[in-house]
C-alpha positions, -999 to +999 in steps of 0.1 A: -532-529+251-500-536+233-494-523+198-479-549+175-463-538+143-444-558+117-418-541+095-419-562+062-399-564+030-397-588+001-373-597-027-387-610-060-378-625-094-388-593-112-411-563-110-446-575-119-465-604-105-490-602-134-461-612-156-455-643-136-429-629-112-427-644-077-415-637-042-381-653-033-375-638+001-396-624+030-381-606+059-402-593+089-392-575+121-416-573+150-422-542+171-442-543+203-450-509+216-423-495+193-396-519+208-379-546+188-386-581+201-363-603+179-394-623+171-385-621+134-398-640+104-374-647+076-375-672+047-361-678+012-386-693-013-382-714-044-400-695-072-402-722-098-391-697-125-359-679-136-349-647-117-344-617-140-308-607-144-316-572-133-332-585-101-301-606-093-280-575-096-302-558-070-304-586-044-277-611-053-300-641-049-298-668-076-318-698-087-290-721-077-292-707-041-330-712-040-330-747-055-335-764-022-357-738-005-394-744+003-422-731-019-445-704-008-474-728-001-452-746+024-447-714+044-480-697+038-498-708+071-468-699+093-465-665+075-502-657+079-501-667+116-472-644+121-487-613+105-524-617+113-538-588+132-506-567+131-500-533+115-476-539+086-450-512+080-438-514+044-418-490+021-437-488-012-464-511+002-483-515-031-454-534-045-450-559-016-487-563-009-494-569-046-468-597-047-481-612-014-517-612-025-506-628-058-488-656-039-518-661-016-541-665-046-518-690-063-516-709-030-554-709-024-579-690-047-600-681-017-571-671+006-576-637+023-559-606+010-533-590+032-554-560+039-581-583+053-557-596+079-536-565+087-536-528+085-509-515+062-488-483+066-467-472+036-436-454+047-430-442+012-463-423+012-455-410+047-421-398+036-436-380+006-460-361+029-432-352+052-406-344+026-424-333-006-403-329-037-374-348-022-359-382-028-376-407-004-360-440-012-349-461+018-313-451+012-323-414+010-342-417+042-313-434+060-291-404+051-318-379+061-324-395+095-288-406+101-296-443+101-266-466+094-271-486+062-235-493+055-241-530+054-266-526+025-243-533-004-272-555-018-308-555-010-320-582+014-355-585+028-345-590+065-317-564+065-339-539+047-368-546+072-343-539+101-332-507+085-367-496+078-376-502+114-349-476+123-362-452+097-399-456+107-392-449+144-372-418+135-399-406+111-426-410+137-408-394+165-393-423+183-357-429+192-338-416+162-310-442+163-315-477+176-279-486+174-272-519+156-253-537+183-249-574+181-240-589+148-252-623+136-240-639+103-269-646+079-271-667+048-270-649+014-275-660-021-247-667-045-231-635-056-242-617-025-217-631-001-223-637+036-247-610+050-245-597+085-278-584+100-275-559+128-295-567+159-309-543+184-308-551+220-343-563+231-335-556+268-323-520+264-338-495+290-371-479+284-369-445+267-375-415+289-405-394+278-402-357+282-435-338+277-437-301+267-448-277+294-472-249+290-445-224+281-430-246+254-464-253+239-472-215+238-438-209+221-446-236+196-480-222+188-466-187+184-440-201+159-467-218+139-487-186+137-457-167+125-451-193+098-487-190+087-485-153+084-452-153+065-462-180+040-487-174+012-498-210+015-502-208+053-489-234+078-493-270+068-492-282+104-521-258+114-541-270+084-535-306+093-545-299+130-576-280+118 
C-alpha cells in the first residue's frame, strides 16, 4: 500500500485567527512512498482584510497583489479533496492547522476539522525531540541537515513546503539532499519579486537500501550499552526502544 504524505505550509495576514487574521497562501508538496510526485497544490487567497505590516515584511505578499485572487470558499473543496486521507507534514503544525480549521468554519460551520480528514505530523516537535535545547526553526534545520535554502529571502508557502520536504526526509533517515534541479519561475507578491521554486526530478532512480548485517547491529548495540553506562541519565535510544 502506498504511503501518501503532504508537506504543507501557509502564509497569513497575521498571527492569530481568533483576532480575525486569515490565510493568504497555501502551498503543498506531495510525497508518495517518500518520493516527490510534482502533484502540488498552490494558491493565493483574497483575505478580505488588511495584512499586518509585520506579516508583509515576512512574506512580501500585499493586499494589492491579492485583490483579484479567489476567496477560501472558492478553493475549499479542491483543497479538501487534495489533502483528504493523507499524512500532513507541517512545521509548527498548531499554527497552520489552527488557521485552516478557522477558515473551514468560516466557510461552513459544520465543515470537518483537518485532524478529522488527515493525520498530522509536526516537524517542529520532532526536531525538539531530536535536538533538545537547540534552535529548531526551518532555517536552523536547513543548516543542520545541509539543505539548500538560499532562495528563501522571503517566506513563501510553496517554497517553504519544498524545503521542509527536504528537511523531513533528512530528519527521518531518507535521502539527505534531494538536489533542487529544475527551476520554474513562480508568481510572488508585490515587494517579494519573482520567486523561483526548486523542483526535484520525479523520475530520479530509486534509492539503494543497505541494511545492517549482524556484525554492524552487534557493534551498534554495544555502543548504546557503553553510552548507557557512561551517562547518569542512561541512553535515550535504549529507553525509547524499551
